[in-house]
C-alpha positions, 0 to 999 in steps of 0.5 A: 486640762480644766473639766466643766463643772455643773449644777448640783440640781442638774443631773445627766440624762439617759442620752448623756450617760451613753454618750459618756461611755462611749467616749469611754470605750473609744478612749478605752479601744484608742489607748488599746492601739496606742500599746500595740503600736509602741506609743504608750510607754507606761500603763496605769492600773489601780490596786489596793494601794492606789493606782501604780504606773508600770514602764513598758519599755521591755515589750518595745514595738518590735516585741509587739509585732512579732508577738501579734504575728504568733500563732501563740499566746504571748503575755508580758506579767509582773510578779504577781501575775498581773497582765502588762501586754496580752496579744490578740491570740491570746484574747481569741483563745480566752474568749475575752476582750483585750481591754479587760485582760489588759491591767487583770490578774491571769489567776482569775482566768484559773481555778484555785489549783492552778492557780498554785500551779502558776504561782510556783511555775512563777517561782522556779521560772525566776532562774530558769524557764518554766513548762506547765499544763492548766485549763483556762477559763474562757469569758464564755464559761468554757474550758481551754486547755492550755500550755505554759511556758514561762520565761524571765526577762532580763534586769534590765527590763522595765519595771515591773514587767517579770517574765513574758510567757507563751500559751498553747492552745492544746484543745486540738493536742488533746482531741487528737490524742482522745482520738488516737486512744479511741484507735489504741483502744479499738486495736486492741479488741480486734486484737482479743477478737483476733486472739481469740479466733486464733485460740478457738484454730489451734484447738479445734484443727491443731490441739484435737487432732495432735492428741487424736495421734497421741492416742493413737500412738499409744494405742500402737505401743500396746500392740507391737510385739515383745520382740520389737522393743526398739520399734517399742522405744522409738513410737514412745518417744515419739509419743512423748514429743507429741505429747509436749507438742501438745501441750505447747499447742494448749499454753499458747491458746489459753494465752490467746484467750484466758479462758480462767478469766472470765470463768473463775476471775482475775485473781485464779488466772493471775495465780494460774499464769504465775505457775505456768510462767516459774515453771518454764523459765525457773524465775521465782515469783512471790504473788500476793492478791486480794479479790477485788471487790466489786468485782472489776468491769471486763474490760479492766480485769482483761486491761490488768491481765493483759498488763501484767502477761507483759510485764512478765514477758519484759522479765523473761525476755530482757530483765534477766531477773532471778525474782519477781514479786507481784502484788494485786491490792484494792484500796477504795475503788480502785485496783492496784497491780504492782509487778518488781524484778530484780533485773538489770533495770534500765533508763525508762527516758532512753528506750527507742520506740523500735525496740519491742520491750519500748511498745510493750511500755506503750502497750501497757500504759494504753490500756491502762489511760483508755480506762482512766487509770495510771501506769507508772515504771520505776527503773534504774540500772542494776536495781531492777524494775516495778511497774504499778498500775491503778485502774478505777473499778467502775465506769465513773471516771479517770483515776482521781486517788 
């Protein structure tokens, strides 16, 4: 191929530069179409050590047609994460021209932390594949949450092509998850409101009448003559039973609306609930709490208390434990609550959703997640269970502690 020469003194004008740029753009577009149609067998990529040729035998026409019909992004990468092939869905996902993606390193579309994640997973995927989530940097500066599935290519694939990647846009999924989280929080708020109403109804319509009846029975005992000892004993027993019933109704009312939580704070509420739990179940609990400074917001305080309450309910109904430990600590601007028992334990990865315990764990996770917190559960059969939750003491954002 000959290249026309030019005089040293001549200089192309603006029109010639525009014509040359248009020709280069047309050539690049033609190259892209040729790659997608399978007419190109190799790709030349400029690098630090000069141009390098990558053959595209592993990205044959059938693969390209399949990739172009996918609703997910599809990439073929070298071992250094250079993009040898990308479908148009991925280009639309990251809002970049396709010709600027081919030959570009995928690292350029990731944050520093996600670059390290990608390198680690590419190394791990060399054996059997891997899956992880990252945030892609789009061409307009926005961030696209994505799930990446990596699979190694067979050794017989083309030179340089090492991995096939499927990229799933998680934007709608994240939006749906956020909507579900908001709905779950509103449901929890509605439940708290209903609990308060029921607690008030119990106090006004049941506890108070029971107390009045109890007082009248005690008065009746004092008025009975001495020779009516059998009847007097029966009234005394009835008074005792009525008093126990009134106490139980009052306990239910307190659990529905923990008044100590508002008046005396989280630590006092935890101590009172722990004492009542030990008295009722016989499970010995070691409680260690610190005063949180600054005091947590009302929602965070309620979430910590309800998670503690749910964890103890699981200890009572499912753990068969004899001892438990509750620890409330603070590290910087985060409150950390841990509830551990010596019960029979369970497998956290295999809990039927219909089981009450599974629903309780889900409620705890949702309460923590809405406030930007993190809840973890560690358990195994025969070694007990530990529930840990970390919640920020302010409304500044999610836990990064």
